[in-house]
C-alpha positions in Angstrom: -44.2 -22.0 -28.4 -41.1 -19.3 -27.9 -42.4 -17.0 -30.7 -38.3 -16.6 -31.7 -38.0 -20.3 -32.2 -36.7 -20.9 -35.9 -38.0 -24.8 -35.3 -41.3 -24.0 -33.6 -42.1 -21.3 -36.4 -41.3 -24.3 -39.0 -43.3 -26.5 -37.4 -46.5 -24.0 -36.8 -46.2 -23.7 -40.6 -45.3 -20.3 -40.3 -41.9 -20.8 -42.0 -41.5 -22.8 -45.3 -39.4 -25.9 -45.5 -39.3 -29.4 -47.1 -41.1 -31.5 -45.1 -40.6 -35.1 -45.5 -42.5 -36.5 -42.6 -44.9 -35.7 -39.7 -46.9 -37.6 -37.1 -47.8 -36.3 -33.7 -44.6 -36.2 -32.0 -42.0 -35.5 -34.8 -41.8 -33.4 -37.8 -38.6 -34.0 -40.4 -37.7 -31.2 -43.0 -34.7 -31.2 -45.2 -31.7 -29.3 -43.9 -31.4 -25.9 -46.2 -27.3 -26.5 -45.8 -26.9 -30.1 -46.3 -23.4 -31.9 -45.3 -24.4 -35.1 -47.0 -26.6 -36.2 -50.0 -29.3 -36.9 -47.5 -29.5 -34.6 -44.6 -32.7 -34.5 -42.7 -33.3 -32.5 -39.3 -35.9 -34.4 -37.1 -37.5 -32.0 -35.0 -39.4 -32.7 -31.7 -42.8 -30.8 -31.7 -42.6 -30.3 -28.4 -40.2 -27.6 -27.6 -37.3 -28.6 -25.7 -34.3 -26.1 -26.0 -31.6 -29.5 -25.9 -30.8 -32.8 -24.8 -29.5 -31.0 -21.5 -33.2 -30.4 -20.7 -34.8 -33.8 -21.5 -36.5 -35.3 -18.6 -38.2 -38.5 -17.8 -41.5 -37.2 -18.9 -39.4 -37.1 -22.5 -38.3 -40.7 -22.9 -41.1 -42.1 -25.2 -40.7 -38.9 -27.4 -36.6 -39.5 -28.1 -37.5 -43.0 -29.0 -40.3 -41.5 -31.3 -37.8 -39.5 -32.8 -35.1 -42.2 -33.1 -37.6 -44.3 -34.9 -38.7 -41.9 -37.4 -35.0 -41.2 -38.2 -34.9 -45.2 -38.9 -37.9 -45.2 -41.2 -36.5 -42.0 -43.0 -33.1 -43.7 -43.7 -35.0 -46.5 -45.2 -37.0 -44.5 -47.2 -34.2 -42.4 -48.4 -32.2 -45.5 -49.5 -29.4 -44.9 -46.9 -30.2 -47.7 -44.1 -28.5 -50.4 -45.6 -24.9 -48.8 -46.4 -25.4 -46.8 -42.9 -25.9 -43.3 -41.8 -25.5 -41.0 -38.6 -28.0 -40.0 -36.3 -26.4 -36.6 -34.6 -27.6 -34.7 -32.0 -25.7 -31.4 -31.2 -25.7 -29.8 -27.7 -24.8 -26.7 -26.7 -22.4 -23.9 -28.3 -19.5 -26.0 -28.1 -21.5 -29.1 -29.4 -22.3 -27.2 -32.6 -25.7 -26.5 -31.8 -27.3 -23.4 -33.5 -30.9 -23.5 -33.3 -31.9 -24.0 -29.3 -34.7 -26.5 -30.1 -34.0 -30.3 -29.6 -33.7 -31.8 -33.0 -31.6 -34.8 -35.0 -29.6 -34.6 -38.2 -29.8 -37.8 -40.1 -26.8 -37.9 -42.5 -26.3 -40.5 -44.9 -25.4 -41.0 -48.6 -21.6 -41.0 -48.4 -18.8 -42.1 -46.1 -18.5 -40.6 -42.7 -15.0 -39.8 -41.2 -14.1 -40.1 -37.5 -13.8 -38.7 -35.3 -16.3 -36.1 -36.3 -15.9 -32.4 -36.2 
């Protein structure tokens, strides 16, 4: 765990966060600057800087992150009307924390194209 990684520190319990889900692979927290009525960050417990670093050994982990997102969408009441699972990768992709995470956004209509 990199000592300067914000999300690693949240996962380790060193920094406070509004946790809504936790299992052996994924921790989910409410975003501190929500962009939708439901805005949850699904964090990989394993430190992976971004999607660029995902390897074959991480395929099961990625599936668990998306399954947790679907479960949280149901719990949050946004599954029926629809939601987004968003992964930002790199500076131009909008990634601001170098730790693999997925944004669950729901509770309002989403425009297209995003960004």
